C-alpha positions as CSV (number, residue, x, y, z in Angstrom):
1,M,10.8,56.8,-18.2
2,K,7.7,56.1,-16.0
3,F,6.4,53.6,-18.5
4,K,9.7,51.6,-18.5
5,L,9.7,51.5,-14.7
6,M,6.1,50.3,-14.6
7,L,6.8,47.7,-17.2
8,S,9.8,46.4,-15.3
9,V,7.8,46.1,-12.1
10,F,5.0,44.3,-13.9
11,I,7.4,41.8,-15.5
12,G,9.1,41.2,-12.2
13,L,5.8,40.5,-10.5
14,L,4.9,38.0,-13.2
15,G,8.1,36.2,-12.6
16,I,7.4,35.9,-8.9
17,I,3.9,34.8,-9.4
18,H,4.9,32.2,-12.0
19,A,7.6,30.7,-9.7
20,Q,5.2,30.0,-6.9
21,K,3.8,26.8,-8.3
22,A,3.9,23.2,-7.2
23,D,3.2,19.7,-8.6
24,I,1.4,16.7,-7.3
25,R,2.0,13.2,-8.6
26,G,1.3,9.7,-7.5
27,H,-0.6,6.5,-8.1
28,V,-4.1,5.1,-7.5
29,Y,-4.3,1.5,-6.5
30,D,-7.0,-1.1,-5.6
31,K,-6.6,-1.4,-1.8
32,G,-7.4,-5.1,-1.8
33,T,-5.3,-6.4,-4.7
34,G,-2.7,-3.6,-5.0
35,E,-3.4,-3.4,-8.8
36,P,-3.2,0.1,-10.3
37,L,-6.5,1.7,-11.3
38,A,-6.4,3.1,-14.8
39,Y,-8.6,6.0,-15.7
40,A,-9.4,7.0,-12.1
41,S,-10.2,10.7,-11.7
42,V,-7.9,12.8,-9.5
43,F,-8.7,16.5,-8.8
44,L,-8.3,19.4,-6.4
45,Q,-11.7,20.2,-4.8
46,G,-13.1,23.6,-5.8
47,T,-10.6,24.2,-8.6
48,N,-10.2,23.3,-12.3
49,Y,-7.0,21.3,-11.6
50,G,-7.3,17.6,-12.2
51,T,-6.5,14.7,-14.4
52,I,-7.1,11.0,-14.9
53,T,-4.7,8.2,-14.2
54,D,-2.8,6.4,-17.0
55,N,-2.7,2.6,-17.6
56,D,-0.4,2.2,-14.6
57,G,-2.6,4.2,-12.3
58,F,-0.1,7.2,-12.4
59,F,-1.3,10.8,-12.3
60,N,0.5,14.2,-12.5
61,I,-1.0,17.6,-11.8
62,S,1.4,20.4,-12.6
63,S,1.8,24.2,-12.1
64,I,-0.6,24.4,-9.2
65,P,-0.5,27.7,-7.2
66,T,0.7,27.4,-3.7
67,G,-1.9,27.0,-0.9
68,D,-4.0,24.5,0.9
69,Y,-6.1,22.0,-1.1
70,T,-8.2,18.9,-0.7
71,I,-7.2,16.3,-3.3
72,I,-9.8,13.7,-4.3
73,A,-9.4,10.4,-6.1
74,T,-12.6,8.7,-7.5
75,F,-13.3,5.5,-9.5
76,I,-16.6,3.9,-10.2
77,G,-17.3,1.1,-7.8
78,Y,-14.8,2.3,-5.3
79,D,-14.9,4.5,-2.2
80,T,-13.8,8.1,-2.8
81,S,-10.4,8.9,-1.2
82,M,-9.4,12.4,0.0
83,A,-6.4,14.1,1.6
84,I,-5.5,17.6,2.7
85,L,-2.3,19.0,1.1
86,V,-0.3,22.1,1.8
87,L,1.6,23.1,-1.3
88,K,4.7,25.3,-1.1
89,K,6.5,27.0,-4.0
90,N,8.6,24.6,-6.2
91,Q,7.4,21.6,-4.2
92,V,6.7,18.2,-5.7
93,I,4.3,16.1,-3.6
94,N,4.0,12.3,-4.1
95,K,0.6,11.1,-3.0
96,N,-0.7,7.6,-3.5
97,F,-4.3,6.5,-3.0
């Protein structure tokens, strides 16, 4: 009986933790021409969350735990862009650089 109760609590906590995630997506553009930057790096500072942009400059970082982050976009030959983001559960943020 005690085992079943502990198992139920554990599974319930996993569901709560799993549900508290957010996504960030957007584009990286050349400021002067407005052209998308393919293969730019986009990542959350101090984490393992990150990606590179596709041919259209689009990026998507999924299943990020809620919290405060600094997102950084870099591309060789360009200035680094940064922004502070506050992620809430089930939120999808669109951020363009």
